[in-house]
VEXBAMAR-405488 format. One line per field, with one value per residue (C-alpha): y, z, x; residue in three letters; residue number from 0. Coordinates in nm, 2 decimals. Each point is the difference from the previous one (the first is absolute). Layout:
N
y	Y,... .
z	Z,... .
x	X,... .
residuo	ALA,... .
num	NUM,... .
END
This chain:
419
y	10.22,-0.06,0.29,-0.25,-0.17,0.33,0.12,-0.33,0.00,0.35,-0.09,-0.33,0.18,0.25,-0.26,-0.22,0.27,-0.02,-0.38,-0.05,0.15,-0.12,-0.16,-0.38,0.02,0.22,-0.23,-0.30,0.18,0.08,-0.37,-0.11,0.26,-0.13,-0.36,0.12,0.20,-0.29,-0.21,0.27,0.03,-0.37,0.01,0.29,-0.16,-0.34,0.16,0.19,-0.33,-0.17,0.26,-0.07,-0.38,0.04,0.24,-0.24,-0.30,0.21,0.10,-0.37,0.00,-0.36,-0.17,0.05,0.37,0.01,-0.19,0.26,0.28,-0.15,0.15,-0.19,0.06,-0.22,0.15,0.35,-0.10,-0.14,0.33,0.20,-0.24,0.04,0.38,-0.05,-0.23,0.27,0.24,-0.25,-0.03,0.21,0.32,-0.01,0.37,0.17,-0.33,0.06,-0.27,-0.05,0.26,0.04,0.26,0.09,0.07,0.38,0.01,0.00,-0.22,-0.14,-0.21,-0.08,0.09,-0.15,0.25,-0.03,-0.02,0.28,-0.05,-0.35,-0.05,-0.34,-0.12,-0.32,-0.22,-0.21,-0.04,0.27,-0.11,0.15,0.34,-0.05,-0.19,0.28,0.27,-0.17,-0.06,0.34,0.18,-0.20,0.06,0.37,0.00,0.17,-0.23,0.06,-0.30,-0.09,-0.31,-0.20,0.09,-0.35,0.10,0.37,-0.01,-0.21,0.22,0.32,-0.14,-0.12,0.32,0.19,-0.20,0.06,0.38,0.00,-0.20,0.24,0.31,-0.15,0.05,0.31,-0.16,0.17,-0.20,0.08,-0.25,-0.27,0.11,-0.21,0.12,0.02,-0.01,-0.33,0.14,-0.23,0.29,0.11,-0.30,0.13,0.34,-0.17,-0.17,0.33,0.22,0.04,0.33,-0.17,-0.37,-0.16,-0.37,-0.20,-0.34,-0.18,-0.29,-0.20,-0.22,-0.01,0.26,0.26,-0.07,0.01,0.33,0.15,-0.10,0.12,0.34,0.11,0.28,-0.08,-0.30,-0.30,-0.31,-0.30,-0.34,-0.20,-0.22,-0.35,-0.31,-0.19,-0.34,-0.29,-0.26,-0.34,-0.14,-0.36,0.05,0.14,-0.11,-0.14,0.11,0.36,0.00,-0.03,0.27,0.25,-0.05,0.01,0.31,0.18,-0.07,-0.01,0.23,0.31,-0.07,0.35,0.17,0.05,-0.23,-0.30,-0.30,-0.02,-0.26,-0.33,-0.16,-0.35,-0.22,-0.31,-0.24,0.09,0.11,-0.35,-0.03,0.36,0.15,-0.22,0.09,0.37,-0.02,-0.18,0.26,0.30,-0.17,0.08,0.36,-0.07,0.12,-0.06,-0.14,0.10,-0.25,-0.05,-0.33,-0.19,0.12,-0.07,-0.36,-0.05,0.16,-0.11,-0.07,0.21,0.25,0.37,-0.09,0.12,0.07,0.33,0.26,0.22,0.28,-0.19,0.01,0.38,0.07,0.15,-0.19,0.18,-0.29,-0.37,-0.10,-0.14,-0.08,-0.32,-0.11,-0.30,0.08,-0.22,0.20,0.32,0.17,-0.06,0.14,0.32,0.04,-0.02,0.26,0.24,-0.03,0.04,0.16,0.36,0.00,0.03,-0.30,-0.35,-0.30,-0.33,-0.29,-0.21,-0.16,0.03,0.29,0.04,0.02,0.24,0.24,-0.03,0.09,0.29,0.12,-0.04,0.09,0.38,0.08,0.26,-0.28,-0.35,-0.27,-0.33,-0.24,0.27,0.13,0.30,0.16,0.15,0.27,0.28,0.30,-0.11,-0.35,0.13,0.21,0.33,0.09,0.03,0.08,0.26,-0.25,-0.32,0.12,-0.24,0.26,0.04,0.37,0.13,-0.27,-0.37,-0.20,0.15,0.38,0.14,0.28,-0.01,-0.05,0.33,0.19,0.12,0.15,0.31,0.04,0.19,0.15,0.17,0.20,0.25,0.25,-0.25,0.11,-0.21,0.03 .
z	11.53,0.06,-0.14,-0.16,-0.19,-0.11,-0.14,-0.17,-0.15,-0.14,-0.16,-0.14,-0.15,-0.17,-0.14,-0.12,-0.25,-0.15,0.01,-0.19,-0.32,0.06,-0.30,0.01,-0.07,0.30,0.22,-0.12,0.05,0.36,0.06,-0.13,0.21,0.31,-0.07,-0.04,0.32,0.20,-0.12,0.08,0.35,0.07,0.31,0.16,-0.08,0.14,0.31,0.06,-0.05,0.25,0.26,-0.07,0.03,0.34,0.13,-0.12,0.18,0.32,-0.03,-0.03,-0.37,-0.11,-0.27,-0.28,0.06,0.01,-0.32,-0.17,0.14,-0.11,-0.29,-0.14,-0.28,-0.23,0.10,-0.05,-0.35,-0.08,0.12,-0.23,-0.29,0.06,-0.03,-0.34,-0.11,0.07,-0.21,-0.29,0.01,-0.23,0.15,0.04,0.04,-0.31,-0.15,-0.20,-0.02,-0.07,-0.28,-0.23,-0.20,0.07,-0.26,0.09,-0.10,0.35,0.04,0.36,0.17,0.34,0.10,0.29,0.26,0.35,0.31,0.16,0.35,0.14,0.38,0.11,0.36,0.04,0.25,0.02,-0.35,-0.11,-0.36,-0.02,0.02,-0.33,-0.17,0.06,-0.09,-0.34,-0.09,0.10,-0.18,-0.32,0.01,0.07,0.36,0.30,0.31,0.37,0.20,0.36,0.09,0.33,0.28,-0.02,-0.34,0.07,-0.06,-0.31,-0.14,0.06,-0.18,-0.29,-0.02,0.00,-0.30,-0.18,0.05,-0.11,-0.31,-0.09,0.04,-0.22,-0.30,0.11,0.14,0.33,0.31,0.12,-0.25,0.26,0.37,0.31,0.32,0.27,0.30,0.15,0.20,-0.06,0.01,-0.33,-0.18,0.07,-0.13,-0.33,-0.03,0.01,-0.20,-0.29,-0.11,-0.07,-0.05,-0.27,0.09,0.31,-0.02,0.34,-0.01,0.33,0.22,0.03,0.28,-0.23,-0.28,0.23,0.15,-0.34,-0.13,0.31,0.02,-0.35,-0.18,-0.31,-0.23,0.15,-0.18,0.23,-0.06,0.06,0.27,-0.13,0.12,-0.31,-0.10,-0.22,-0.09,-0.11,-0.23,-0.06,-0.35,0.12,-0.15,0.31,-0.16,0.02,0.34,0.22,-0.16,-0.03,0.37,0.12,-0.19,0.10,0.37,0.04,-0.26,0.21,0.27,0.15,-0.30,-0.09,-0.30,0.19,0.05,0.32,-0.07,-0.19,-0.12,-0.14,-0.16,0.21,-0.29,-0.02,0.36,0.13,-0.25,-0.04,0.35,0.16,-0.29,0.03,0.38,-0.05,-0.26,0.22,0.30,-0.17,0.08,0.34,-0.11,0.27,-0.12,0.17,-0.13,0.00,0.14,-0.34,-0.08,0.36,-0.03,-0.31,0.15,0.36,0.15,-0.26,0.15,0.00,-0.03,0.23,0.00,-0.15,0.24,-0.06,-0.16,-0.20,-0.33,0.03,0.08,-0.21,0.17,-0.14,0.13,-0.06,0.10,-0.24,0.06,-0.18,-0.08,-0.19,-0.22,-0.21,-0.32,-0.18,0.12,0.36,-0.06,-0.17,0.29,0.25,-0.19,-0.01,0.37,0.10,-0.28,0.01,-0.38,-0.06,-0.18,-0.03,-0.21,-0.14,-0.10,-0.25,-0.35,-0.03,-0.23,0.10,0.37,-0.07,-0.19,0.27,0.27,-0.21,-0.06,0.35,0.23,0.05,0.08,-0.13,-0.15,-0.08,-0.11,-0.18,0.07,0.13,0.33,0.16,0.06,-0.35,0.11,-0.01,-0.22,-0.10,-0.08,-0.20,-0.22,0.16,0.14,0.36,0.19,0.25,0.14,-0.08,0.00,0.11,-0.07,-0.31,-0.05,-0.17,-0.03,0.10,0.05,-0.03,-0.05,-0.23,-0.25,-0.17,0.34,0.11,-0.28,-0.06,-0.32,-0.14,-0.30,-0.29,-0.23,-0.33,-0.18,-0.28,0.13,0.10,0.25,0.17,-0.14 .
x	9.73,0.36,0.21,0.24,-0.28,-0.15,0.34,0.06,-0.35,0.04,0.33,-0.14,-0.30,0.22,0.25,-0.29,-0.10,0.35,0.02,-0.32,0.16,0.35,0.17,0.03,0.37,0.06,-0.21,0.20,0.33,-0.11,-0.08,0.34,0.17,-0.19,0.11,0.36,-0.01,-0.14,0.29,0.25,-0.14,-0.02,0.22,-0.19,-0.34,0.09,0.16,-0.33,-0.19,0.23,-0.10,-0.37,0.06,0.18,-0.27,-0.27,0.16,0.03,-0.37,-0.10,-0.10,-0.07,0.20,-0.24,-0.01,0.38,0.01,-0.22,0.21,0.34,0.20,0.30,0.24,-0.20,-0.34,0.14,0.13,-0.35,-0.16,0.23,-0.07,-0.38,0.04,0.18,-0.28,-0.25,0.20,-0.01,-0.38,-0.23,-0.12,-0.38,-0.04,-0.14,-0.13,-0.31,-0.27,-0.37,0.01,-0.30,-0.18,-0.36,-0.26,0.02,0.36,0.15,0.30,0.03,0.26,0.13,0.36,0.19,0.11,0.17,-0.22,0.19,0.14,0.02,0.03,0.13,0.00,0.21,0.17,0.31,0.12,0.25,-0.01,-0.35,0.17,0.17,-0.28,-0.24,0.25,0.07,-0.36,-0.12,0.28,-0.06,-0.38,0.05,-0.13,0.16,0.03,-0.02,0.12,-0.04,0.20,-0.01,0.23,0.16,0.15,0.06,0.38,-0.03,-0.27,0.19,0.31,-0.20,-0.20,0.32,0.13,-0.33,0.02,0.37,-0.09,-0.28,0.22,0.27,-0.23,-0.19,-0.31,-0.11,0.09,-0.35,-0.14,0.04,-0.01,0.04,-0.17,0.26,-0.24,-0.09,-0.30,-0.29,-0.25,0.15,-0.15,-0.35,0.10,0.12,-0.33,-0.19,0.25,-0.24,0.16,0.33,-0.04,-0.22,0.03,0.11,0.16,0.05,0.24,0.01,-0.21,-0.38,0.00,0.16,-0.24,-0.31,0.13,0.05,-0.34,-0.18,0.18,0.08,-0.17,0.22,-0.05,0.19,0.13,0.03,0.15,0.32,-0.16,-0.01,-0.18,0.11,-0.13,0.11,-0.26,0.13,-0.28,-0.08,0.15,0.33,0.33,0.19,0.33,-0.12,-0.15,0.31,0.21,-0.29,-0.10,0.35,0.09,-0.32,0.06,0.37,0.17,-0.07,-0.26,0.00,-0.17,-0.36,-0.01,0.13,-0.23,-0.21,-0.26,0.02,-0.32,0.01,-0.26,-0.09,0.07,0.37,0.06,0.09,0.28,0.12,-0.03,0.27,0.23,-0.07,0.05,0.34,0.11,-0.10,0.17,0.33,-0.07,-0.16,-0.34,-0.26,-0.33,-0.33,-0.25,-0.38,-0.12,0.02,0.35,0.10,-0.12,0.22,0.31,-0.04,0.34,0.18,0.24,-0.10,-0.37,-0.27,-0.38,-0.10,-0.14,-0.31,0.19,0.26,-0.19,-0.03,0.36,0.27,0.28,0.31,0.20,0.06,-0.35,-0.27,-0.36,-0.13,-0.35,-0.14,-0.30,-0.23,-0.03,0.09,-0.32,0.09,0.35,-0.14,-0.25,0.29,0.19,-0.30,-0.04,0.37,0.20,0.11,-0.03,0.37,0.14,-0.16,0.10,-0.12,0.22,-0.19,0.02,-0.38,-0.06,-0.37,0.09,0.29,-0.24,-0.27,0.26,0.12,-0.36,-0.13,0.29,-0.02,0.36,0.25,0.21,-0.13,0.25,-0.02,0.30,0.23,0.13,-0.18,0.35,-0.02,-0.24,0.25,0.06,0.34,-0.11,-0.29,0.23,-0.11,0.35,-0.12,-0.32,-0.13,-0.24,-0.20,-0.36,-0.28,-0.27,-0.21,0.04,0.20,0.27,0.05,0.32,0.35,-0.03,0.26,0.03,-0.35,-0.16,0.15,-0.17,-0.35,-0.13,-0.16,-0.23,0.15,-0.27,0.11,-0.26,-0.03,-0.26,-0.27,-0.27,-0.26,-0.35 .
residuo	MET,PHE,ALA,GLU,LEU,GLU,GLU,LEU,GLY,LYS,GLN,ALA,ARG,GLN,VAL,ALA,ARG,MET,LEU,ARG,THR,LEU,ASP,THR,ASN,VAL,LYS,ASP,ASP,ALA,LEU,ARG,ALA,ILE,ALA,GLU,THR,ILE,GLU,GLU,ASN,GLU,PHE,ASP,ILE,LEU,SER,ALA,ASN,SER,GLU,ASP,ILE,GLU,ALA,GLY,ARG,ALA,ALA,GLY,LEU,ASP,GLU,HIS,MET,LEU,GLU,ARG,LEU,LEU,LEU,THR,GLU,SER,ARG,LEU,ALA,SER,ILE,ALA,ALA,ASP,VAL,ARG,SER,VAL,ALA,ALA,LEU,PRO,ASP,PRO,VAL,GLY,GLU,SER,PHE,ASP,ALA,ARG,ALA,LEU,SER,ASN,GLY,LEU,ARG,ILE,SER,LYS,ARG,ARG,VAL,PRO,ILE,GLY,VAL,ILE,GLY,VAL,ILE,TYR,GLU,SER,ARG,PRO,ASN,VAL,THR,VAL,ASP,ILE,ALA,ALA,LEU,CYS,LEU,LYS,SER,GLY,ASN,ALA,ALA,ILE,LEU,ARG,GLY,GLY,LYS,GLU,ALA,ALA,ASN,SER,ASN,ARG,ALA,LEU,ALA,GLY,ALA,ILE,SER,THR,GLY,CYS,GLU,LYS,VAL,GLY,VAL,PRO,ARG,GLU,ALA,VAL,GLN,LEU,ILE,ALA,SER,GLN,ASP,ARG,ALA,LEU,VAL,LYS,ASP,MET,LEU,THR,ALA,ASN,ALA,TYR,ILE,ASP,MET,ILE,ILE,PRO,ARG,GLY,GLY,PRO,GLY,LEU,HIS,THR,PHE,ALA,LEU,GLU,ASN,ALA,THR,ILE,PRO,VAL,ILE,THR,GLY,GLY,ILE,GLY,VAL,CYS,HIS,VAL,TYR,VAL,ASP,ALA,GLY,ALA,ASP,ALA,GLN,LYS,VAL,LEU,PRO,ILE,VAL,TYR,ASN,ALA,LYS,VAL,GLN,ARG,PRO,THR,VAL,CYS,ASN,ALA,LEU,ASP,VAL,LEU,LEU,ILE,HIS,SER,SER,VAL,ALA,GLY,ASP,LEU,LEU,PRO,LYS,ILE,ALA,ASP,ASP,LEU,ALA,ARG,ALA,GLU,VAL,ALA,LEU,ARG,CYS,ASP,SER,ARG,ALA,LEU,ALA,ILE,LEU,ARG,GLY,HIS,PRO,LEU,VAL,SER,ALA,ALA,GLY,PRO,ALA,ASP,PHE,ASP,THR,GLU,PHE,LEU,SER,LEU,VAL,LEU,ALA,VAL,ARG,VAL,VAL,ASP,ASP,LEU,GLY,GLU,ALA,ILE,ASP,HIS,ILE,TYR,ARG,HIS,SER,THR,GLN,HIS,SER,ASP,ALA,ILE,ILE,THR,GLU,ASP,TYR,SER,ASN,ALA,MET,ARG,PHE,VAL,ASP,GLU,VAL,ASP,SER,ALA,ALA,VAL,TYR,VAL,ASN,ALA,SER,THR,ARG,PHE,THR,ASP,GLY,GLY,GLN,PHE,GLY,LEU,GLY,ALA,GLU,VAL,ALA,ILE,SER,THR,GLN,ARG,LEU,HIS,ALA,ARG,GLY,PRO,MET,ALA,LEU,ARG,GLU,LEU,THR,THR,TYR,LYS,TRP,ILE,VAL,LEU,GLY,ASP,GLY,GLN,VAL,ARG,ALA .
num	0,1,2,3,4,5,6,7,8,9,10,11,12,13,14,15,16,17,18,19,20,21,22,23,24,25,26,27,28,29,30,31,32,33,34,35,36,37,38,39,40,41,42,43,44,45,46,47,48,49,50,51,52,53,54,55,56,57,58,59,60,61,62,63,64,65,66,67,68,69,70,71,72,73,74,75,76,77,78,79,80,81,82,83,84,85,86,87,88,89,90,91,92,93,94,95,96,97,98,99,100,101,102,103,104,105,106,107,108,109,110,111,112,113,114,115,116,117,118,119,120,121,122,123,124,125,126,127,128,129,130,131,132,133,134,135,136,137,138,139,140,141,142,143,144,145,146,147,148,149,150,151,152,153,154,155,156,157,158,159,160,161,162,163,164,165,166,167,168,169,170,171,172,173,174,175,176,177,178,179,180,181,182,183,184,185,186,187,188,189,190,191,192,193,194,195,196,197,198,199,200,201,202,203,204,205,206,207,208,209,210,211,212,213,214,215,216,217,218,219,220,221,222,223,224,225,226,227,228,229,230,231,232,233,234,235,236,237,238,239,240,241,242,243,244,245,246,247,248,249,250,251,252,253,254,255,256,257,258,259,260,261,262,263,264,265,266,267,268,269,270,271,272,273,274,275,276,277,278,279,280,281,282,283,284,285,286,287,288,289,290,291,292,293,294,295,296,297,298,299,300,301,302,303,304,305,306,307,308,309,310,311,312,313,314,315,316,317,318,319,320,321,322,323,324,325,326,327,328,329,330,331,332,333,334,335,336,337,338,339,340,341,342,343,344,345,346,347,348,349,350,351,352,353,354,355,356,357,358,359,360,361,362,363,364,365,366,367,368,369,370,371,372,373,374,375,376,377,378,379,380,381,382,383,384,385,386,387,388,389,390,391,392,393,394,395,396,397,398,399,400,401,402,403,404,405,406,407,408,409,410,411,412,413,414,415,416,417,418 .
END
């Protein structure tokens, strides 16, 4: 094991014991101090990010990767605001639930406790550094972070602000630690550092997720890869269709909850598809269509035939796959075959169809008459997220404070012994 990781692991394990009983007010003070320090160091953080952007361009990063990497004054202000939002949320640690008294007089309950040490391996997006730090601190967990080399300068600057903010209120700087080394071999060491790390969260592309699942000896939470669908039903309100589809595809196309596949009922496709195509053309969205959609849109600019992989692709760009279906069942079948179980939506005024879609589509977030872009910790009122899980254990969807806790049984007796 890398000496750096072993040292960080020992420090994190020691600090985690203290964090699990840290008073909520102290944790909230630390978060507010972190937000304040980020704002105070805006110039240095944005300068570090500019270095990463320049290096990324020189290395040939594509535009969607550069967009995910970019920090601006407004994005940095939003990051600080999110940290303050986490500080304002209820603390889940210590919450008691499922309490009851047994016939033998024992009083039992469950109590929420931190998981311990969270290891996060992530790429591109420096805001992840702060999101994870805020949620881990509030939930009483220590964090070991390994960001991608493309954001190395930004991550260092942000991690420095986090450490300074912690120290302002007496919280050990080792509560959140950033691994300095960019050696890729260190990732495998993290995945097998059972003595120091309790849970691993990879945030990146399919390659990183597959590598983590195949090599980890620690529980891994995967997600954040979206092949997201919107199905326009025969009973859709045409006034809702265009704004929902446009927002889901265009508002921020480089993120995991952006729309990748549009399914549309054949009875409304002839009327609505040309309007949707015209609307999306304002943002120069390229449409990759099945044969039926292609026949409706033939000659329309930015339209081409879908390739074999287009309905299984997370585009992360202004590209949308389109398919015409004959009924709700066919749409659901398509989603079962191609979805990554992230975020899928139906647009309909038919209550029965809406409820069937909600019941049968097995995704982390299922929408009726709303954009998939809402699958986000901040939008769901969680303050931020460490990941969007598409697994079934132990959490699904945006993972925030409660998803970073487990529980223990508390059993109160008065001398009882088992017969």
